[in-house]
Backbone as CSV, one residue per row, in Angstrom:
resi,resn,N_x,N_y,N_z,CA_x,CA_y,CA_z,C_x,C_y,C_z
1,MET,16.484,-23.838,19.070,14.509,-24.082,19.450,14.349,-25.229,20.122
2,LYS,14.978,-26.303,19.052,14.561,-27.726,19.481,15.020,-28.113,20.975
3,LEU,15.763,-27.798,21.409,16.700,-27.954,22.923,15.420,-27.198,23.402
4,LEU,14.611,-25.946,23.270,13.800,-26.069,24.039,12.474,-26.876,24.354
5,TYR,12.032,-27.150,23.317,11.024,-27.814,23.121,11.701,-29.083,23.864
6,THR,12.356,-29.754,24.033,12.788,-31.058,24.061,12.832,-30.985,25.984
7,ILE,12.933,-29.536,26.510,13.531,-29.227,27.894,11.984,-29.211,28.486
8,ILE,11.139,-28.596,27.401,9.551,-28.476,27.973,8.946,-29.633,28.440
9,ILE,9.230,-30.664,26.954,8.458,-32.217,27.198,8.576,-32.409,28.326
10,MET,10.158,-32.464,28.662,10.852,-33.524,29.435,10.402,-33.052,30.843
11,LEU,9.946,-31.742,30.802,9.224,-31.181,32.554,7.998,-31.613,32.142
12,CYS,7.161,-31.426,31.185,5.756,-32.334,31.264,5.900,-33.542,31.545
13,VAL,6.736,-34.245,30.861,6.338,-35.702,31.535,6.714,-35.937,33.019
14,LEU,7.798,-35.157,33.490,8.105,-35.323,34.360,7.061,-34.871,35.629
15,PHE,6.314,-33.881,35.329,5.373,-33.727,36.003,4.041,-34.949,35.818
16,VAL,4.132,-35.457,34.836,2.982,-36.252,34.622,3.328,-37.485,35.590
17,ILE,4.385,-37.505,35.768,5.358,-39.024,36.375,4.689,-38.643,38.000
18,THR,5.425,-37.837,38.447,5.334,-37.085,39.437,4.175,-37.179,40.240
19,PHE,3.019,-36.229,39.471,1.699,-35.867,39.846,0.955,-37.727,40.139
20,SER,1.302,-38.414,38.940,0.717,-39.811,39.097,1.162,-40.942,40.399
21,LEU,2.429,-40.484,40.733,3.026,-41.551,41.822,2.684,-40.578,43.077
22,ASP,2.155,-39.326,43.221,1.341,-38.560,44.165,-0.096,-38.636,44.642
23,ASN,-1.120,-38.899,43.442,-2.171,-39.097,43.667,-2.509,-40.568,43.149
24,THR,-2.551,-41.812,43.923,-2.902,-43.014,43.838,-3.960,-42.867,44.471
25,GLU,-4.628,-41.922,45.117,-5.944,-42.583,45.466,-6.793,-43.267,44.899
26,THR,-7.773,-43.938,45.473,-8.780,-44.707,44.692,-9.822,-43.469,44.763
27,VAL,-10.916,-43.472,43.499,-12.217,-42.641,43.798,-13.582,-43.625,43.199
28,ASN,-14.264,-43.532,43.946,-15.691,-44.096,43.181,-16.460,-43.044,42.311
29,LEU,-16.702,-43.879,41.264,-17.273,-42.905,40.127,-18.861,-43.627,40.131
30,SER,-19.990,-43.090,40.670,-21.054,-43.648,39.931,-22.219,-42.975,39.448
31,TYR,-23.172,-43.397,38.887,-23.833,-42.549,38.216,-25.429,-42.852,38.388
32,TYR,-25.970,-42.574,39.016,-27.603,-43.444,39.503,-27.724,-45.073,39.200
33,GLY,-26.443,-45.329,39.850,-26.476,-46.981,39.341,-26.349,-47.528,38.470
34,PHE,-26.509,-46.449,37.438,-25.622,-47.521,35.671,-24.170,-47.602,35.896
35,ILE,-23.449,-46.901,36.736,-21.772,-46.777,36.498,-21.758,-46.700,38.124
36,ASP,-20.959,-47.758,38.303,-20.230,-47.884,39.657,-18.911,-48.623,39.727
37,VAL,-17.776,-47.365,39.325,-16.115,-47.677,38.813,-15.691,-47.174,40.062
38,THR,-14.389,-48.065,39.965,-13.655,-47.367,40.901,-12.154,-47.219,40.270
39,VAL,-11.679,-46.013,39.820,-10.620,-45.629,39.495,-9.521,-44.902,40.353
40,GLN,-8.174,-44.828,40.278,-7.225,-43.602,40.704,-7.609,-42.165,40.208
41,ALA,-7.120,-41.344,41.475,-7.455,-40.040,41.046,-6.474,-39.619,40.056
42,TYR,-5.833,-39.728,39.722,-4.682,-39.505,38.771,-5.223,-39.533,37.300
43,LEU,-5.783,-41.039,36.898,-6.303,-41.332,35.955,-7.397,-40.887,35.386
44,LEU,-8.367,-40.460,36.814,-9.824,-39.826,36.357,-8.921,-38.468,35.695
45,LEU,-8.304,-37.600,36.147,-7.623,-36.406,36.091,-7.468,-36.226,34.537
46,PHE,-6.376,-37.371,34.193,-5.992,-37.136,32.518,-6.851,-38.015,31.632
47,VAL,-7.930,-38.591,31.748,-8.724,-39.087,30.878,-9.628,-37.821,30.710
48,SER,-10.057,-36.919,31.687,-11.068,-36.029,31.478,-10.140,-34.738,30.625
49,PHE,-8.652,-34.628,31.424,-7.734,-33.794,30.612,-8.048,-34.504,29.174
50,GLY,-7.715,-35.455,28.725,-7.522,-35.934,27.448,-8.694,-35.655,26.466
51,ILE,-10.153,-36.159,27.388,-11.402,-35.974,26.691,-11.763,-34.391,26.213
52,GLY,-11.113,-33.297,27.205,-11.250,-31.663,26.494,-10.322,-31.636,25.581
53,VAL,-9.259,-32.098,25.610,-8.352,-31.718,24.367,-8.891,-32.383,22.952
54,ILE,-9.605,-33.479,22.994,-10.374,-33.842,21.738,-11.414,-32.767,21.647
55,PHE,-12.059,-32.654,22.179,-13.534,-31.758,22.030,-12.735,-30.497,21.651
56,ALA,-11.816,-29.917,22.099,-11.328,-28.517,21.569,-10.645,-28.732,20.118
57,GLY,-9.915,-30.086,19.888,-9.566,-30.352,18.966,-10.737,-29.951,17.515
58,PHE,-11.853,-30.964,17.935,-12.830,-30.866,16.981,-13.126,-29.604,16.630
59,PHE,-13.473,-28.703,17.904,-13.766,-27.295,17.612,-12.793,-26.573,16.813
60,GLY,-11.832,-26.871,16.923,-10.703,-26.138,16.311,-10.581,-26.638,14.811
61,ILE,-11.513,-27.509,14.234,-10.989,-28.049,13.077,-12.333,-27.565,12.524
62,ALA,-13.539,-27.534,13.436,-14.399,-27.055,12.591,-14.566,-25.590,12.304
63,GLU,-13.937,-24.773,13.323,-13.627,-23.679,12.683,-12.597,-23.124,12.000
64,ARG,-11.597,-24.031,11.451,-10.529,-24.601,10.436,-11.298,-24.265,9.294
65,TRP,-12.189,-25.598,9.451,-13.220,-25.198,7.808,-13.943,-24.526,7.423
66,ARG,-14.528,-23.688,8.749,-15.141,-22.564,7.897,-14.633,-21.639,7.509
67,LEU,-13.241,-20.903,8.071,-12.638,-20.133,7.714,-12.097,-20.506,6.346
68,SER,-11.670,-21.656,5.989,-11.346,-21.895,4.725,-12.501,-21.488,3.494
69,ARG,-13.569,-21.748,3.850,-14.552,-21.715,2.763,-14.764,-20.289,3.001
70,LYS,-14.931,-20.034,4.089,-14.930,-18.078,3.532,-13.763,-17.454,2.728
71,VAL,-12.511,-17.937,3.200,-11.104,-17.981,2.381,-11.701,-18.055,0.643
72,ALA,-12.179,-19.179,0.359,-12.428,-19.932,-0.627,-13.508,-18.454,-1.393
73,GLY,-14.646,-18.373,-0.635,-15.479,-17.360,-0.939,-14.956,-16.104,-1.655
74,LEU,-14.321,-15.501,-0.561,-13.576,-14.298,-0.700,-12.467,-14.232,-1.904
75,ASN,-11.541,-15.340,-1.962,-10.798,-15.823,-3.394,-11.751,-15.481,-4.738
76,ARG,-12.863,-16.339,-4.913,-13.926,-16.409,-5.748,-13.596,-14.899,-6.170
77,ARG,-14.674,-14.032,-5.167,-14.938,-12.737,-5.087,-13.608,-11.928,-5.978
78,ILE,-12.422,-12.048,-5.387,-11.357,-11.275,-5.812,-11.091,-11.321,-7.570
79,ARG,-10.876,-13.132,-7.700,-11.051,-13.577,-9.442,-12.081,-12.713,-10.009
80,LYS,-13.083,-12.727,-9.755,-14.481,-12.256,-10.351,-14.429,-10.597,-10.693
81,LEU,-13.689,-10.238,-9.640,-13.632,-8.184,-9.629,-12.181,-8.402,-10.727
82,GLU,-11.227,-9.036,-10.439,-9.937,-8.773,-11.572,-10.580,-9.275,-13.110
83,GLU,-11.030,-10.043,-13.012,-11.736,-10.263,-14.465,-12.269,-9.264,-15.058
84,GLN,-13.086,-8.438,-14.194,-14.223,-7.414,-14.307,-12.974,-6.466,-15.025
85,ILE,-11.802,-6.108,-13.883,-11.037,-5.212,-14.480,-10.383,-5.465,-15.985
86,SER,-9.706,-6.586,-16.208,-9.290,-6.895,-17.493,-10.323,-6.900,-18.382
87,ARG,-11.338,-7.073,-18.432,-12.031,-6.583,-19.581,-12.590,-5.321,-19.389
88,GLY,-12.155,-4.683,-18.596,-12.560,-2.942,-18.654,-14.093,-2.373,-18.128
89,ASN,-14.535,-3.659,-17.677,-15.767,-3.520,-17.269,-15.710,-3.186,-15.405
90,ALA,-14.225,-2.411,-14.876,-14.593,-2.100,-13.654,-15.390,-0.681,-13.487
91,SER,-15.617,-0.561,-12.364,-16.523,0.454,-12.069,-15.971,1.842,-12.192
92,THR,-16.772,2.979,-12.493,-16.039,3.952,-12.239,-16.268,4.742,-10.638
93,GLU,-15.573,5.898,-10.571,-15.846,6.400,-9.258,-17.234,6.740,-8.679
94,GLY,-17.998,6.873,-9.650,-19.474,7.172,-8.660,-20.141,5.824,-8.848
95,GLU,-20.012,4.683,-9.406,-20.279,3.137,-8.760,-19.770,2.367,-7.841
96,GLU,-20.601,1.783,-7.308,-20.157,0.955,-6.014,-20.094,-0.574,-6.038
97,ILE,-19.094,-1.347,-5.963,-19.352,-2.708,-6.141,-20.090,-3.438,-4.953
98,GLN,-21.321,-3.813,-5.153,-21.885,-4.647,-3.765,-20.949,-5.749,-3.864
99,ALA,-20.720,-5.282,-2.511,-19.970,-6.422,-1.743,-20.975,-7.490,-1.152
100,GLN,-20.508,-8.678,-1.243,-21.599,-9.782,-0.400,-21.166,-10.201,0.510
101,ASP,-21.626,-10.267,1.735,-21.433,-11.060,3.109,-21.536,-12.366,3.124
102,TYR,-20.165,-12.660,3.043,-19.669,-13.906,3.224,-19.526,-14.909,4.979
103,ARG,-20.000,-14.090,5.881,-20.174,-14.726,7.041,-21.386,-15.825,6.844
104,GLU,-21.116,-16.992,7.906,-21.929,-18.012,7.413,-22.306,-18.237,9.253
């Protein structure tokens, strides 16, 4: 499996190098007179891609944090129900346990 990862990484590096060598044209970036920069096309694409990866990472971190809070709340609920069962306060067949909604 490690060999497969190495091959995939090598192919990605080869793609980046060949893409960079083939797209060396310069691009003029301007924004209402505030920004006037000339950069190479491959650099513009790589920077844009990198910024997108960073934003996606932040959204992934936020989603993971939200889910971990939800799991913690559900674990607290499980502990509470297990304590009720161990004390003998478990609900009978006719009673329903009121479930809390942990969606946030």
